[in-house]
Z-matrix of the N, CA and C atoms (Angstrom, degrees):
N
C 1 1.463
C 2 1.501 1 107.02
N 3 1.336 2 116.46 1 142.62
C 4 1.475 3 121.92 2 -173.72
C 5 1.527 4 112.55 3 -64.36
N 6 1.342 5 117.07 4 -32.36
C 7 1.460 6 120.78 5 -170.10
C 8 1.512 7 107.63 6 -66.00
N 9 1.316 8 121.38 7 -22.76
C 10 1.508 9 121.83 8 -175.85
C 11 1.550 10 109.99 9 -94.71
N 12 1.286 11 116.62 10 0.92
C 13 1.481 12 119.19 11 177.02
C 14 1.526 13 108.95 12 -71.60
N 15 1.308 14 119.27 13 145.49
C 16 1.451 15 120.89 14 175.27
C 17 1.483 16 111.80 15 -65.86
N 18 1.305 17 118.43 16 137.57
C 19 1.435 18 123.48 17 -178.69
C 20 1.488 19 110.41 18 -92.53
N 21 1.272 20 113.02 19 150.13
C 22 1.498 21 118.46 20 172.25
C 23 1.559 22 109.29 21 -79.64
N 24 1.262 23 115.63 22 170.96
C 25 1.469 24 120.20 23 -178.25
C 26 1.544 25 111.39 24 -75.68
N 27 1.323 26 117.75 25 -16.69
C 28 1.479 27 120.43 26 -178.92
C 29 1.517 28 112.71 27 -75.67
N 30 1.285 29 116.23 28 156.79
C 31 1.433 30 120.86 29 177.97
C 32 1.535 31 113.28 30 -68.36
N 33 1.272 32 120.28 31 153.93
C 34 1.450 33 125.48 32 173.41
C 35 1.521 34 110.27 33 -65.63
N 36 1.354 35 118.17 34 167.23
C 37 1.425 36 118.74 35 177.71
C 38 1.532 37 114.24 36 -65.01
N 39 1.372 38 113.99 37 -32.95
C 40 1.466 39 117.41 38 178.29
C 41 1.478 40 112.91 39 -66.43
N 42 1.322 41 114.71 40 -46.04
C 43 1.528 42 116.46 41 -178.96
C 44 1.562 43 109.72 42 -68.93
N 45 1.305 44 117.72 43 -32.87
C 46 1.508 45 117.02 44 176.80
C 47 1.549 46 109.99 45 -65.14
N 48 1.354 47 117.13 46 -41.31
C 49 1.428 48 119.66 47 -178.46
C 50 1.476 49 112.69 48 -68.67
N 51 1.353 50 115.59 49 -40.09
C 52 1.442 51 122.62 50 176.65
C 53 1.527 52 116.61 51 -77.24
N 54 1.304 53 114.35 52 -11.22
C 55 1.431 54 123.17 53 175.68
C 56 1.536 55 109.29 54 62.02
N 57 1.321 56 112.34 55 57.62
C 58 1.503 57 119.49 56 178.22
C 59 1.551 58 107.19 57 -141.02
N 60 1.315 59 111.75 58 162.21
C 61 1.453 60 117.84 59 177.43
C 62 1.507 61 113.21 60 -71.86
N 63 1.289 62 120.42 61 131.93
C 64 1.454 63 123.32 62 -179.70
C 65 1.544 64 111.01 63 -86.97
N 66 1.288 65 116.35 64 115.86
C 67 1.478 66 121.94 65 -175.47
C 68 1.539 67 108.25 66 -85.47
N 69 1.278 68 119.70 67 161.31
C 70 1.489 69 122.01 68 178.09
C 71 1.568 70 110.42 69 -63.60
N 72 1.307 71 118.06 70 -22.66
C 73 1.526 72 121.78 71 -179.86
C 74 1.561 73 110.71 72 -97.80
N 75 1.264 74 119.11 73 14.45
C 76 1.448 75 123.69 74 -177.25
C 77 1.573 76 106.24 75 -58.86
N 78 1.348 77 114.30 76 126.57
C 79 1.474 78 120.21 77 -179.22
C 80 1.503 79 111.50 78 -71.17
N 81 1.272 80 118.17 79 -25.54
C 82 1.496 81 121.96 80 -176.61
C 83 1.481 82 112.20 81 -83.80
N 84 1.310 83 120.10 82 -27.88
C 85 1.507 84 124.83 83 -168.42
C 86 1.544 85 110.05 84 -54.79
N 87 1.355 86 121.89 85 -47.57
C 88 1.476 87 117.56 86 -175.26
C 89 1.531 88 115.08 87 -66.83
N 90 1.315 89 116.43 88 -18.12
C 91 1.470 90 120.49 89 -171.07
C 92 1.564 91 112.46 90 -111.84
N 93 1.289 92 118.14 91 -24.83
C 94 1.477 93 124.68 92 177.69
C 95 1.524 94 108.79 93 -120.45
N 96 1.328 95 113.60 94 86.87
C 97 1.502 96 116.18 95 -177.15
C 98 1.527 97 107.50 96 -74.49
N 99 1.349 98 112.21 97 164.69
C 100 1.426 99 119.93 98 -174.38
C 101 1.544 100 113.56 99 -68.68
N 102 1.383 101 115.14 100 -21.54
C 103 1.427 102 120.58 101 -179.67
C 104 1.568 103 112.35 102 -84.59
N 105 1.330 104 115.79 103 0.75
C 106 1.476 105 118.42 104 179.59
C 107 1.498 106 111.04 105 -129.25
N 108 1.383 107 114.67 106 67.78
C 109 1.513 108 118.26 107 -175.34
C 110 1.512 109 112.12 108 -70.58
N 111 1.301 110 120.59 109 -31.27
C 112 1.479 111 121.19 110 -177.87
C 113 1.495 112 111.23 111 -69.23
N 114 1.322 113 117.99 112 -26.44
C 115 1.478 114 121.86 113 179.83
C 116 1.498 115 109.56 114 -59.70
N 117 1.336 116 112.44 115 -55.09
C 118 1.501 117 115.37 116 -178.50
C 119 1.508 118 112.05 117 -69.25
N 120 1.329 119 118.78 118 -34.13
C 121 1.422 120 123.68 119 -178.64
C 122 1.585 121 110.01 120 -58.21
N 123 1.260 122 115.84 121 -45.30
C 124 1.473 123 120.65 122 177.76
C 125 1.528 124 112.76 123 -65.02
N 126 1.374 125 117.48 124 -43.20
C 127 1.447 126 117.86 125 178.01
C 128 1.536 127 110.23 126 -68.56
N 129 1.280 128 117.71 127 -37.22
C 130 1.438 129 122.10 128 179.07
C 131 1.550 130 112.78 129 -63.00
N 132 1.305 131 116.21 130 -41.25
C 133 1.445 132 123.63 131 -178.75
C 134 1.548 133 110.62 132 -65.15
N 135 1.361 134 116.12 133 -38.63
C 136 1.438 135 118.53 134 -176.59
C 137 1.533 136 110.43 135 -85.86
N 138 1.291 137 119.42 136 -49.86
C 139 1.434 138 121.60 137 -171.44
C 140 1.520 139 116.18 138 -103.49
N 141 1.262 140 117.86 139 -25.00
C 142 1.495 141 123.14 140 -177.75
C 143 1.465 142 110.66 141 88.15
N 144 1.372 143 115.14 142 147.21
C 145 1.480 144 118.92 143 -174.98
C 146 1.494 145 113.43 144 -66.69
N 147 1.326 146 117.06 145 -36.93
C 148 1.525 147 116.55 146 -178.63
C 149 1.505 148 111.14 147 -67.72
N 150 1.319 149 119.03 148 -39.66
C 151 1.475 150 119.45 149 177.61
C 152 1.468 151 113.38 150 -66.78
N 153 1.353 152 116.57 151 -36.12
C 154 1.436 153 118.78 152 176.31
C 155 1.560 154 110.27 153 -63.72
N 156 1.328 155 113.98 154 -45.01
C 157 1.467 156 120.99 155 178.31
C 158 1.559 157 110.13 156 -57.04
N 159 1.342 158 117.32 157 -46.23
C 160 1.445 159 121.16 158 -179.91
C 161 1.537 160 110.38 159 -61.12
N 162 1.315 161 116.18 160 -45.66
C 163 1.438 162 120.91 161 180.00
C 164 1.529 163 111.65 162 -59.73
N 165 1.335 164 116.30 163 -44.77
C 166 1.456 165 119.38 164 -178.48
C 167 1.542 166 111.09 165 -66.48
N 168 1.353 167 116.50 166 -37.01
C 169 1.489 168 117.67 167 178.40
C 170 1.509 169 112.84 168 -66.09
N 171 1.314 170 114.72 169 -33.47
C 172 1.497 171 118.52 170 -177.83
C 173 1.504 172 113.30 171 -77.36
N 174 1.338 173 117.84 172 -25.10
C 175 1.436 174 123.32 173 -176.11
C 176 1.493 175 109.85 174 -85.98
N 177 1.404 176 119.00 175 138.31
C 178 1.452 177 120.41 176 178.14
C 179 1.511 178 109.94 177 -57.21
N 180 1.324 179 120.86 178 153.28
C 181 1.439 180 124.38 179 -175.81
C 182 1.483 181 113.04 180 -60.38
N 183 1.345 182 116.34 181 -38.79
C 184 1.501 183 116.49 182 -177.86
C 185 1.480 184 112.63 183 -69.74
N 186 1.335 185 122.16 184 -13.00
C 187 1.432 186 124.99 185 -177.74
C 188 1.597 187 113.15 186 -103.50
N 189 1.305 188 114.47 187 -4.78
C 190 1.463 189 119.41 188 -172.32
C 191 1.518 190 112.05 189 -65.25
N 192 1.305 191 118.02 190 -38.98
C 193 1.467 192 118.83 191 -176.62
C 194 1.502 193 108.77 192 -66.42
N 195 1.353 194 119.41 193 -40.95
C 196 1.424 195 121.30 194 177.28
C 197 1.548 196 111.31 195 -66.70
N 198 1.332 197 115.08 196 -36.25
C 199 1.513 198 117.45 197 178.60
C 200 1.553 199 108.39 198 -64.08
N 201 1.349 200 117.44 199 -43.93
C 202 1.483 201 122.02 200 -178.30
C 203 1.570 202 106.31 201 -62.09
N 204 1.368 203 118.10 202 -44.20
C 205 1.422 204 117.25 203 -177.91
C 206 1.588 205 110.60 204 -63.90
N 207 1.330 206 114.98 205 -38.00
C 208 1.480 207 117.59 206 175.10
C 209 1.543 208 113.75 207 -61.75
N 210 1.328 209 113.91 208 -45.75
C 211 1.493 210 119.82 209 176.20
C 212 1.570 211 112.50 210 -55.97
N 213 1.279 212 114.88 211 -44.50
C 214 1.507 213 120.91 212 -178.53
C 215 1.512 214 107.92 213 -66.03
N 216 1.351 215 119.37 214 -44.72
C 217 1.421 216 121.17 215 177.90
C 218 1.542 217 114.53 216 -61.60
N 219 1.348 218 113.51 217 -43.44
C 220 1.517 219 120.40 218 176.80
C 221 1.521 220 109.90 219 -62.93
N 222 1.281 221 116.21 220 -44.32
C 223 1.448 222 122.59 221 -178.82
C 224 1.534 223 111.04 222 -62.75
N 225 1.312 224 118.21 223 -45.05
C 226 1.462 225 119.63 224 176.99
C 227 1.519 226 111.07 225 -63.21
N 228 1.373 227 118.08 226 -38.82
C 229 1.410 228 120.36 227 -177.02
C 230 1.577 229 109.28 228 -71.50
N 231 1.373 230 115.74 229 -36.10
C 232 1.482 231 116.48 230 177.64
C 233 1.545 232 112.92 231 -69.11
N 234 1.272 233 116.34 232 -30.47
C 235 1.472 234 118.95 233 178.69
C 236 1.539 235 111.17 234 -72.00
N 237 1.353 236 115.35 235 -31.67
C 238 1.460 237 119.15 236 175.12
C 239 1.515 238 112.48 237 -79.11
N 240 1.305 239 118.44 238 -39.88
C 241 1.429 240 124.84 239 178.51
C 242 1.493 241 112.09 240 -132.78
N 243 1.423 242 117.50 241 87.69
C 244 1.417 243 118.89 242 -171.84
C 245 1.557 244 116.05 243 -63.14
N 246 1.300 245 120.15 244 -19.94
C 247 1.391 246 120.98 245 -177.03
C 248 1.565 247 109.91 246 -85.11
N 249 1.325 248 117.35 247 -54.35
C 250 1.502 249 120.78 248 -173.59
C 251 1.458 250 114.51 249 -99.17
N 252 1.313 251 121.81 250 -21.95
C 253 1.460 252 124.85 251 179.90
C 254 1.522 253 111.37 252 61.79
N 255 1.340 254 112.16 253 -133.96
C 256 1.545 255 115.69 254 -179.33
C 257 1.501 256 111.09 255 -74.86
N 258 1.324 257 120.83 256 -22.81
C 259 1.446 258 121.50 257 174.48
C 260 1.547 259 114.12 258 -59.69
N 261 1.381 260 114.26 259 -36.41
C 262 1.429 261 116.39 260 177.75
C 263 1.615 262 109.71 261 -66.65
N 264 1.272 263 119.03 262 -39.02
C 265 1.437 264 121.77 263 178.19
C 266 1.533 265 109.16 264 -66.03
N 267 1.315 266 119.62 265 -42.93
C 268 1.463 267 121.74 266 175.91
C 269 1.503 268 113.14 267 -61.52
N 270 1.322 269 117.13 268 -42.22
C 271 1.501 270 122.09 269 177.07
C 272 1.507 271 110.86 270 -62.26
N 273 1.289 272 118.22 271 -44.33
C 274 1.500 273 123.22 272 178.47
C 275 1.529 274 110.27 273 -59.09
N 276 1.314 275 115.92 274 -44.77
C 277 1.496 276 120.49 275 -179.94
C 278 1.465 277 111.20 276 -66.37
N 279 1.374 278 117.01 277 -36.37
C 280 1.535 279 119.12 278 178.82
C 281 1.477 280 107.55 279 -68.43
N 282 1.342 281 122.63 280 -42.41
C 283 1.501 282 121.27 281 179.03
C 284 1.474 283 109.93 282 -61.18
N 285 1.357 284 120.18 283 -46.02
C 286 1.439 285 122.95 284 179.26
C 287 1.542 286 110.55 285 -58.52
N 288 1.330 287 118.84 286 -42.70
C 289 1.433 288 123.67 287 177.91
C 290 1.486 289 112.77 288 -61.28
N 291 1.348 290 118.81 289 -41.64
C 292 1.442 291 121.62 290 173.53
C 293 1.468 292 114.17 291 -63.14
N 294 1.324 293 118.17 292 -40.13
C 295 1.463 294 122.06 293 179.24
C 296 1.553 295 109.49 294 -64.58
N 297 1.412 296 115.26 295 -44.40
C 298 1.433 297 118.10 296 -179.43
C 299 1.528 298 112.25 297 -68.02
N 300 1.356 299 118.39 298 -33.97
C 301 1.467 300 117.52 299 174.75
C 302 1.495 301 114.35 300 -65.52
N 303 1.372 302 114.53 301 -34.01
C 304 1.489 303 120.43 302 175.12
C 305 1.424 304 110.53 303 -64.60
N 306 1.401 305 118.59 304 -48.53
C 307 1.455 306 122.46 305 179.68
C 308 1.576 307 113.01 306 -60.75
N 309 1.362 308 112.03 307 -39.26
C 310 1.514 309 116.21 308 178.42
C 311 1.521 310 109.64 309 -66.76
N 312 1.286 311 120.26 310 -40.56
C 313 1.470 312 123.74 311 177.82
C 314 1.475 313 109.89 312 -59.15
N 315 1.378 314 118.88 313 -46.54
C 316 1.438 315 121.34 314 178.04
C 317 1.525 316 110.88 315 -61.82
N 318 1.272 317 116.19 316 -43.85
C 319 1.548 318 120.24 317 -179.75
C 320 1.483 319 109.62 318 -61.72
N 321 1.288 320 117.69 319 -44.56
C 322 1.490 321 120.28 320 -178.81
C 323 1.548 322 109.81 321 -65.88
N 324 1.260 323 120.80 322 -37.42
C 325 1.476 324 124.34 323 178.17
C 326 1.480 325 109.35 324 -63.87
N 327 1.332 326 116.36 325 -47.01
C 328 1.504 327 120.76 326 177.32
C 329 1.524 328 110.78 327 -64.04
N 330 1.319 329 118.95 328 -41.43
C 331 1.414 330 123.72 329 -178.85
C 332 1.566 331 108.96 330 -62.08
N 333 1.336 332 114.97 331 -40.05
C 334 1.488 333 116.83 332 -179.41
C 335 1.523 334 109.36 333 -69.22
N 336 1.347 335 116.29 334 -35.60
C 337 1.485 336 118.92 335 177.03
C 338 1.482 337 111.82 336 -64.58
N 339 1.405 338 117.00 337 -42.72
C 340 1.429 339 119.77 338 -179.96
C 341 1.554 340 110.96 339 -66.96
N 342 1.366 341 114.56 340 -36.00
C 343 1.508 342 117.79 341 179.70
C 344 1.485 343 110.28 342 -63.79
N 345 1.379 344 114.80 343 -42.90
C 346 1.436 345 119.54 344 179.59
C 347 1.541 346 110.60 345 -64.73
N 348 1.318 347 117.39 346 -41.70
C 349 1.480 348 119.88 347 177.75
C 350 1.512 349 109.46 348 -63.73
N 351 1.289 350 118.05 349 -42.68
C 352 1.528 351 123.93 350 -176.48
C 353 1.499 352 106.30 351 -66.06
N 354 1.314 353 123.75 352 -44.37
C 355 1.479 354 125.64 353 -178.84
C 356 1.507 355 110.63 354 -63.54
N 357 1.336 356 117.83 355 -32.97
C 358 1.459 357 120.72 356 -179.14
C 359 1.486 358 112.38 357 -92.68
N 360 1.342 359 117.61 358 0.85
C 361 1.504 360 121.82 359 172.27
C 362 1.526 361 109.13 360 91.74
N 363 1.372 362 122.98 361 2.02
C 364 1.409 363 124.59 362 -179.54
C 365 1.558 364 106.70 363 -94.08
N 366 1.333 365 116.75 364 122.11
C 367 1.432 366 118.59 365 178.01
C 368 1.476 367 108.35 366 -87.53
N 369 1.376 368 114.10 367 154.24
C 370 1.486 369 119.55 368 174.69
C 371 1.498 370 113.23 369 -67.58
N 372 1.283 371 119.03 370 152.78
C 373 1.498 372 120.78 371 -178.61
C 374 1.514 373 108.11 372 -88.39
N 375 1.265 374 117.82 373 164.76
C 376 1.450 375 124.30 374 171.98
C 377 1.462 376 111.47 375 -55.41
N 378 1.344 377 119.83 376 -37.09
C 379 1.411 378 122.71 377 -179.33
C 380 1.495 379 113.90 378 -64.80
N 381 1.389 380 113.78 379 -36.21
C 382 1.473 381 119.15 380 173.65
C 383 1.464 382 112.37 381 -66.30
N 384 1.284 383 119.49 382 -37.60
C 385 1.467 384 120.60 383 175.99
C 386 1.489 385 111.17 384 -64.96
N 387 1.306 386 116.30 385 -40.34
C 388 1.482 387 118.12 386 179.89
C 389 1.498 388 111.34 387 -67.59
N 390 1.312 389 119.93 388 -36.53
C 391 1.512 390 119.68 389 179.14
C 392 1.537 391 109.61 390 -72.09
N 393 1.311 392 116.26 391 -25.18
C 394 1.493 393 118.15 392 178.96
C 395 1.501 394 108.27 393 -72.15
N 396 1.314 395 119.67 394 -36.70
C 397 1.494 396 116.37 395 177.49
C 398 1.517 397 111.03 396 -82.11
N 399 1.349 398 119.37 397 -5.11
C 400 1.411 399 122.21 398 177.95
C 401 1.469 400 111.18 399 -82.26
N 402 1.332 401 119.42 400 3.29
C 403 1.502 402 123.19 401 -179.04
C 404 1.524 403 109.24 402 -73.06
N 405 1.307 404 121.65 403 -8.63
C 406 1.440 405 122.56 404 -172.83
C 407 1.517 406 111.11 405 93.24
N 408 1.292 407 117.58 406 11.49
C 409 1.434 408 123.91 407 179.06
C 410 1.513 409 111.93 408 -146.21
N 411 1.257 410 120.42 409 163.61
C 412 1.446 411 124.24 410 171.70
C 413 1.447 412 107.63 411 -95.67
N 414 1.314 413 120.73 412 132.62
C 415 1.467 414 122.98 413 179.81
C 416 1.492 415 108.58 414 -120.47
N 417 1.227 416 119.99 415 117.03
C 418 1.449 417 127.54 416 -179.89
C 419 1.528 418 107.75 417 -111.99
N 420 1.328 419 116.60 418 123.80
C 421 1.463 420 122.06 419 179.97
C 422 1.551 421 108.05 420 -111.23
N 423 1.283 422 120.50 421 119.17
C 424 1.399 423 125.49 422 175.66
C 425 1.448 424 109.44 423 -98.08
N 426 1.345 425 119.08 424 110.73
C 427 1.452 426 124.21 425 -176.83
C 428 1.484 427 113.15 426 -80.73
N 429 1.321 428 121.07 427 136.85
C 430 1.432 429 126.67 428 165.05
C 431 1.481 430 104.20 429 -109.58
N 432 1.333 431 120.52 430 116.43
C 433 1.406 432 122.35 431 -174.99
C 434 1.551 433 109.63 432 -94.17
N 435 1.303 434 116.97 433 133.82
C 436 1.433 435 122.61 434 179.48
C 437 1.529 436 111.36 435 -117.62
N 438 1.257 437 121.13 436 133.38
C 439 1.477 438 122.01 437 179.34
C 440 1.526 439 105.79 438 -98.69
N 441 1.336 440 113.84 439 72.88
C 442 1.430 441 120.92 440 173.28
C 443 1.555 442 105.68 441 -134.79
N 444 1.260 443 117.19 442 136.59
C 445 1.429 444 115.38 443 -177.55
C 446 1.522 445 112.75 444 -101.35
N 447 1.352 446 119.57 445 166.79
C 448 1.373 447 124.04 446 178.67
C 449 1.528 448 113.92 447 82.99
N 450 1.365 449 116.81 448 -167.51
C 451 1.421 450 121.44 449 -177.57
C 452 1.531 451 112.97 450 -64.71
N 453 1.303 452 118.19 451 -31.93
C 454 1.459 453 121.45 452 179.36
C 455 1.481 454 112.05 453 -63.76
N 456 1.373 455 117.19 454 -37.69
C 457 1.468 456 123.74 455 176.83
C 458 1.497 457 112.47 456 -66.77
N 459 1.422 458 115.48 457 -42.01
C 460 1.420 459 121.30 458 178.23
C 461 1.491 460 112.29 459 -63.49
N 462 1.369 461 115.51 460 -41.33
C 463 1.465 462 118.62 461 175.25
C 464 1.470 463 116.78 462 -61.13
N 465 1.343 464 114.76 463 -45.22
C 466 1.476 465 119.34 464 177.44
C 467 1.554 466 109.32 465 -67.43
N 468 1.294 467 118.14 466 -34.32
C 469 1.455 468 119.80 467 177.60
C 470 1.537 469 110.83 468 -60.77
N 471 1.309 470 115.86 469 -48.76
C 472 1.438 471 119.44 470 -176.75
C 473 1.565 472 111.80 471 -69.58
N 474 1.329 473 117.10 472 -29.26
C 475 1.470 474 120.64 473 173.36
C 476 1.534 475 113.62 474 -67.48
N 477 1.310 476 111.92 475 -26.67
C 478 1.537 477 117.73 476 -175.53
C 479 1.445 478 113.56 477 -88.86
N 480 1.360 479 120.47 478 3.63
C 481 1.429 480 121.72 479 179.67
C 482 1.515 481 111.10 480 -77.97
N 483 1.293 482 115.84 481 145.35
C 484 1.460 483 121.98 482 173.64
C 485 1.472 484 106.75 483 -124.68
N 486 1.335 485 114.64 484 126.57
C 487 1.522 486 119.94 485 -179.42
C 488 1.523 487 105.99 486 -108.78
N 489 1.269 488 114.98 487 131.41
C 490 1.461 489 119.44 488 176.80
C 491 1.536 490 105.37 489 -126.43
N 492 1.348 491 114.22 490 114.32
C 493 1.489 492 120.31 491 178.52
C 494 1.530 493 110.48 492 -99.12
N 495 1.248 494 114.24 493 132.07
C 496 1.470 495 117.55 494 178.83
C 497 1.544 496 107.48 495 -132.70
N 498 1.300 497 116.30 496 131.86
C 499 1.462 498 117.78 497 179.60
C 500 1.572 499 109.94 498 -80.50
N 501 1.238 500 118.73 499 153.56
C 502 1.437 501 121.03 500 174.24
C 503 1.450 502 113.85 501 -68.81
């Protein structure tokens, strides 16, 4: 744990920013080292030193480092997006994930259609290939051909497909 590491004689980043003497019992010292002044500056700007101090005192010592890391992450997110903070980043990632799941479902459906056409000997048309690339992504299908007839051959054929999705 960081709090048991030997401290250097210099003040921690918090005490330097607050322009006060750093005591051996400083609650900030184990988590805001003197070589990371921007880390505490961001947390101080968003939460304030007294609030961070109160939070750290209330949290059990074994959880303080994780708490500080969370405060730093939230402070950086708040400075980038003052309204939503890290919730805005999470919401953006969730929207992207839903879009990608939708694109993947479309690609799988088209792949199943092409596999069915291929197994019956009917090749896809040029129009189908154009609509496939109209998904907003490039879809490349690498076929592994098996010379096995019947349902077993179709199963192995579908297992051998490789789908590579690339955004434009």
